[in-house]
N, C-alpha and C positions, 0 to 999 in steps of 0.2 A: 370577811371583817367587819364588816360597814352595819352589821345587823346582828341583834343578839341571833343564837343558839335559836330562838325556839321560833323565829321569820320562817328558818329552811325549813326543805322536805326530808327526809331523814339524807333520800340516796345523794342530795348534794350532799346534805355535811358530812358520811362518808368520801366523793371524793373529793374532799376538801380536803379530807384527811392525807388522804394516798400523792397529793399536788411537791412535790417538796420542798417548794414556801409555804403551802400548807401548816408542815414541821418546822417549818421557826420560831423564833420566842419573841412574840412580841402581834405573833400572826396565825392566832387561833381567831376563829369562827366568833365574834362582839369584841374585840381588840381596838376594832378601831370607833367604833360606836361606842362602845362605853367611855371611850377613854381623848375621844375627838367629837362624840352629838349628842349623848344623851343630856352632857352640862348644861344642854339649852333646849330642850323639850316643848317649857314649857315659853314657848316664849313664839311668834309668829316670826313666818318665817311665809319670804314675798318667792320662793322657786328657790330648788333645786338644779343647779348643773355638772353636769357627773363626764368625767375624764377617765375614760379608762386604758389603764399601763395596757402593755402590751402579753404583759406573762398570764394574766387572765386566758388564750389564746391554748392557753392546756388544760382548759372544761369548755371552748364550746360546745358540747353535746349539752351542758345544762344555766351558760351565758341565760338568757332567757327567763326559763324559768326561774333560776336565782334574786334577778336583776327586776321581772317583777315581783316577786316574793320580799327583795326588800325596799324594792316601795311602798310598795304595801306596805310594809312594815310601818316607815316612817313616815307613815301618812296615817298609818295607828296610834303616834305615837305623839307626832306634834296636833293629833285634833282637827284637823285638811287634811284637804287634798291639795296637796303641797303639789305646782307645774310642777315638772322636768325633762331637763333637758336634755337630753346626749349629745358630746361631742363625738361622733363617731373615733372609734379606733384607727388608727394611722394606717397610712400600708410601710410597711419595712420588709426591708430582703433579708429572708433566709437563709443559711447557705445548703439542708435542706429538701427546697420547694415548698416547703410546705403553707397548704390552705387554711390551716386551719387559724391564723386571721379574719380570711375575707369570712371564715364559718360565723366567725362571732359579727361581726363587722351587718352577716346577716338576720341574726340573733335579735340586735340592735334594731333592726329596722321595721322583725317582727314585731317587738313590745313599746315601741312607738306606734305603730298601727290598732297594736290591738290594746292594752294599757291607758286609759281616758286621763287627762291632761296628761299627754308627756309630746313628745316632740326633737327628733333629730337632725345634725346638725352637719352633715358631708363634709371633710374635708381628705377627702380622697380625692380630688381636683386641684390637693395647695401643693403635695413634692410625689415624687414616682417614689421617695420611699424617703424614712424617715433620717437615716443614715447618713442619704447626702447632703444632710444639712449641721454634719457634723464635721464640717472644717471650718477655712481661715474666715468663712463670713457669716461662720456662726450665727453670728451679736443680727448682721443688716438680713440675715430671710429667716432667724427668733421676730427681728418684731415687725417683719412684713406679714407673716404666717398666722403672728400675734390678732393680727389688723385687721386681714382677710373678718379671720375667726367670732372677733367683736363687731367685727360690724355685722355680720349674718348673727351672732346672733341679740345682739338691740333688737334687728331688726324684725326677728325669728319675737320673739317675746313681747314687744310693741305692737306688731299685729294681723298676730296668726292665731286663732280659735284652738284650744286645740285640743276638740270634745273628742275633734275624731282620727289622732295622731295626724305630725307632717311631719315631710322631712324637704327642709329645705337644701 
């Protein structure tokens, strides 16, 4: 939903339409882009930080290509090679022991290694299961997690050349 439909290959669009959340109103391909990004394309952007939700584990096999195409589309629309930083998809325990989250993490790493001026901030080591944060200590754990992620992202953005991809 974060790039216009013309940014994506047909098989990616077809795959999106088959997913349950791809059928929700407001989740159409391009909805997020047209509603929240396109009004700002005439501005200079210092970079993008992308935090992917766990729902995309359903389309892991397309994820790397879709993300690469979205990054390319954004860069074309903003007419600049926007530095693009991904926060690694968080670990989450599912009832069926599925590995689709791991596939998305693998795809994120592939994008960081192959798409110029991109990087990834690993968060897998912060928590074993994001569901464990949903308890009485949620505020403390959220602040701790945010602080670690922000520190890593700041360090990456200030000191690392992303020309060949980077993982922190």
